[in-house]
N, C-alpha and C positions, 0 to 999 in steps of 0.2 A: 405474509407479513404486510399488514396495511399500516400506513402512517398518514398523518395529516399532510405531510409534505414528503415527497419521495426522495430516495437517495440522490437522484440526478440533480435535484434542486440544491442539495448540499454540495455535491461535487462541482456543479456549475459555479456555485459560490457567489455570495454577495461580498466576499472579503476583498475583491479587487478594488472596489470603490473606496474601501477604507484605508488602503495602504498608502504610504508616502515614502518616496525614495530620498527625501531631503532631510536625513537625520544623521547627526554626528555629534562629536564633542563629549563632555564628561558629566556624569549624573550623580546627584547627591543621594546619600543613603535614604532608603525608604520611598524613593520616587517610583518604584515598581508596584506600589500598592494598588494603583488603579488597574493594572493588568491582572493582579491577583484577585481582585474583588469579585468578578463574576464567577470565577472558578470556586473560590472559597465559599461564596453564598450557596451555590448549588450543592457543593459537598456537604455543607452544614444541613441543608434542608433534606438531603437524601440519607444523612448519617453515613456517608460514604468516604471516598478518598480521591485524591487527584494529584496532578503534577503540572508544573509550568517550567519550560526552559526557553530562554531568550538568548539569541546570539546576534551580535551587531559587528559588522566588518570582520567576520570569521572569529570573533572572540565570544566565548560563553560568558555573558555578563550577568545573567540571573538564572537561578535554579531554585525552585521552591516545591516542597511537598505539602500536602494537605490531608487532614484526617487520618494520619497514621501511615500515609504513603511517603516513604523517604525519598529525597531528591535523586539518589543514585539507584533506586530500585529498578531491577530488570523485570519487565512484565510483558504480557502478550500484546503485541501491536496489531494482531490480526491482519487486515487487508493491506497494511503498509508493507507486509511481506511481498506483495506483488511488485514493489519497486526493486527488491532484491532479485526477483525472478526476471524482471525486465532487463536489468543489468547483465544477468547471466546469459540471457538470450543474445544480447548484443555482443558480449564478449566472445561467444561462440561464432557469431557471424564474422567478427574481426579476425578470429583465428582460422577462418576458412572452413569451419566444420558445420556450418549451418547457413541455409539460404532462406531469407525471410519470405521470399515469394514462392518457395517450393511447397507442395502439398504436405500436410502432416503425415500422409501415408508413406512418404519417402523415408521417414525416420521411425515411425511406430506402426508401419504396415503389418509387421508380424503380430503385434498386439491386437490390432484391429481384426485380423483374421482369427486369432486365438479366441477372442471374446465376442466376435461378430457373428454374422454380418450386422452392421449398424442398422437400426430401424430406419434411419434416413440415409439414402444412398449418396447424398451430397457430402457427408462427413469426410470421407477419405480425401476429397479434393479441396477441403478447407486449407488455406495457407497459414503458415506460421505467423505472418504479419497480421492476418485477420484475427487469429486467436489472441495475439498479444495486445491488439487495440480494441478488443471486444466487438469486432465486426464479423465474427464467424457465424453468429446465429445460435450459439449454444445457449442452454437454458438460463433464463434470467434468475438472478439471486433474489429478486423481489417476489418470486412465486413461492407459495407455501409448499410446493412439491419440488423445490430446488434439490437436485440429486446429491448435492454435497451435504445437505443437512442430515445429521446422524439420526436415524430412526424417524425421520419426518415422513410426511405423506409423499410417497414416491421417492424418498431419499435413501441414503446409504444404509444398508444393513450389514453388520459385521459378518465376515465369512464364518460359515458353519464350523464349529469346533474351536473357533478362536474368538468367540463373542466376548470373553472376559480377558482377552489379551490385547488391549489396544496398542501396545508397542509393536506388535507383529503386523498391524494393518499397514498397507501400502497403497500408493496411488493406483497401482494395477488392480487392487481389490475394488476400488471405486469406479474404474473404467466401465465395467459392464452396466452399471446403473446409468451412467451418462449415455452409453450407446443405445440404451432402450428408448431414449427420448428422441422425438423428432426435433429438428432445429426449429427455433422460434422465428426465424427469418431466413431469407436467402443469404448465403455467404456474401459479405461485402455490401449488403444493402442497408443495414441499419445498426446503429450502436445499441448493444444490449449488454449491460454489465453482467458478467457471468463468472461465478466462482468455478463452475464446472469447466469452463474454457481454460482457466489457469491451472486446474489439475491436469488437464491434457498437456498444457504447455510444460509443466514440470516433467512429464514423461518424455516429451521431446528433448528437453535439456539432458536428461539422463541418457537417452539413446544417442544423441549427437556427441556427447562428451565421453561416454563409456564409464561414467562415474555416477555415484548416487547424487541426487540433487544437492544435498547438504555438502558433500565433499567438493563438488564442483564450485558451488557458491563460495565456500571458504577459500578454495585455492585461487579462484580467478576474479573474485569480486571483493569479499570482505577483508581478507588478509592483505592484499595489495592496497586496499583503501584504508588500512589502519584500523580495521574493526575486527579484532581477534576474539572478542568475548561474547557476542550475541550467540544465543543458543536456540535449539529447537526442542520443544518438549517431547519426550519419548512417545507419548500416546497421541501425538498430533503429526506423526510423520506421513500419514496417508493424505494429509492436506498441507504439507510443508510449503509447497510452492504457492498456495492460496492464502494461508493465514497462519503459518506455523512458527514464525520467528518471535523470539523474546529479546527485547532490547531496553536499554535505558533511554530516556528522552534525549540526552546529549548524543547518544549513538545514532538516533534517528536524524538529528540535525546533520551529523557528519555523513550519513548515508545519502541524504538529499544533495549534498554538495558534490558527490561523485558524478552528478549529471552536469556540472558546470563545465563549460568549454575549456577553461584553463586548467582543469584538473585532468591530467592524462595518466593517472595511476592505473585506471581500469580501461577507459575508452580513449581511442585516439581521436584526432580532430575530425576525420571523416565520419566516425561512428557517433560522435557528439551531435552532428547535424541530423543524423537519423533519430537519435534519442529524443530530441526536442522538436524536430521538424514537424510541420503540419501533416497530420495523418488522415484527415477526412473523417475521423471518428468523433464527430461533434456530439457533445453530450446534452445539448439543449437546443431548442428551436432557434434561439438567437445566434447560434453558431459562434459563440464567443470563446468557448472552451472545448478542447479536444483531448482525447485520451491517446497516449503514445506508449512508451515502454514501461508500463507500471506507474504512470503518473498522469495527473490532469494538468494540462498546460494552458496558459492564458497569456495573451499579449497585454502587458501592463501599460506600455506606451510603445510607439513605433520602435521596433528593434530591440525591445527589452521584454523578456518573458518572466513570468512567475510560475511556479509549479507547486502542486500540493497533492495530498491523498489523505483519506480517512481510514481508520480501522475501527470496526464496530462489531460488538457481540452483545446481543440483548437477551440471551437465553440462559436457562439454568439458574444456579444460586447467584445471589447478588455479588458475591466476591469474584465470580467468574465474568460478570458483565463489565464492559468498559467501552468508552468511546474516546478515540484519539484523533486529533486534527493536527496535521503537520504541514507547514507552509514555508517555502523558500521564496522570499521576495527580495527586491533590490535592497541591499544593505542590511536587512533585518530578516531573521528566520525565527519562527516560533513553533514549538510543539506544546500542546496542552492535552490533558487527558482527565476524564472524570469516570469514576467507578461508584455505583453501577451506571450503566449506559443511560443517557438522557434521550428524550425524544428529539427527532430531527428539527422540529421547529425551534426548540431550545438551543440546539447546537448552533444554529445561525445567530441567535441572539447573543450567546456567549462569545462567538468568534467576532462579531461586530464590536462588542464591548472591548475585547482584548485589543483588537487592531485600532480602535479609536484611541485607546490609551497609548499605543505605540506611536500613532500620529501626533499625539499631544506632547510626546517627550521632547524636551529641548536640549538636554545634555545626556551623554552616556558615560559610564565609568570606563576607565582605561584598563581595568584588570581583565584577566582571562582565566576562567575557572576550569577550562578543559584539562590542563595538566593534573589538577586534583582528582580527576576521574579517569586517569590513564589514557587520555586522548590528546 
């Protein structure tokens, strides 16, 4: 997959320069038009659909759908699912069931033996933390032979006899494809965003918890966090920990708030420090942004962090393609999505326009729309 601008440029983000923490007060009706404009324009040109959700001071103050997408629609958020996986890993560490610095072979050693030996002898010694922060060296998702791509060059091929039964596919079926690939870098040496790594991480979650990935995430992350309605599509369970969750835009806002230090419903104070603390997994040469537990994190100003993630799918029918950008910034959080997926250069342009409109806001409404959406 070649792009004029690569994923890391989006994840490193130009958005930090556009944010402003000095926003409060009450907003007149219609003042969100400037935030809607770049999304509405792209949706119209693509004959597609989209969504915009804006929260200020923990209140959902604006929610709009475009091109037939309803404000409360639950849709595939793709790689934002990694934020759920990151929380699940940290919840297991907090419960004493997982060691971030232990090798993955401690938890999935039997699977590695069953489907191995790995083509790369370094794989069993990769640590859980390295996988979680994309520092393990697993195959980059920017490659055309990404092992997670269904029927792609060097990608996942459905198990024989179950080719037409996607609900039966599981992460263990995907593991042999991953193990056939050499690591793209020495473990711990380089940030390489890897869908394959998060498939392995999902297997670690299952082994350490003794539950299915979905069951554990519901029991220890989503339900305690007040998110009882997100779903995993039946034919995407084999990549559930990578890109399987379906959520509404307001649910994504709430998910990102579970990483805030004052929210102890899922993580305690010690684990919050791990969740957002410096990881060394810098995603650009400027070393401004790093990857942690399913999030990109950036210091907005000394002592104040912002975090974000994107979810992208640009294959198949137009109605299956979507790009979502979710950001939690000081005082204001935004989730926007456009279907079909737009190119990464345009993503940056849309996000800059949205956040320029946020910065220009002088007053905010006092209402909260979350209760209307069961949140």
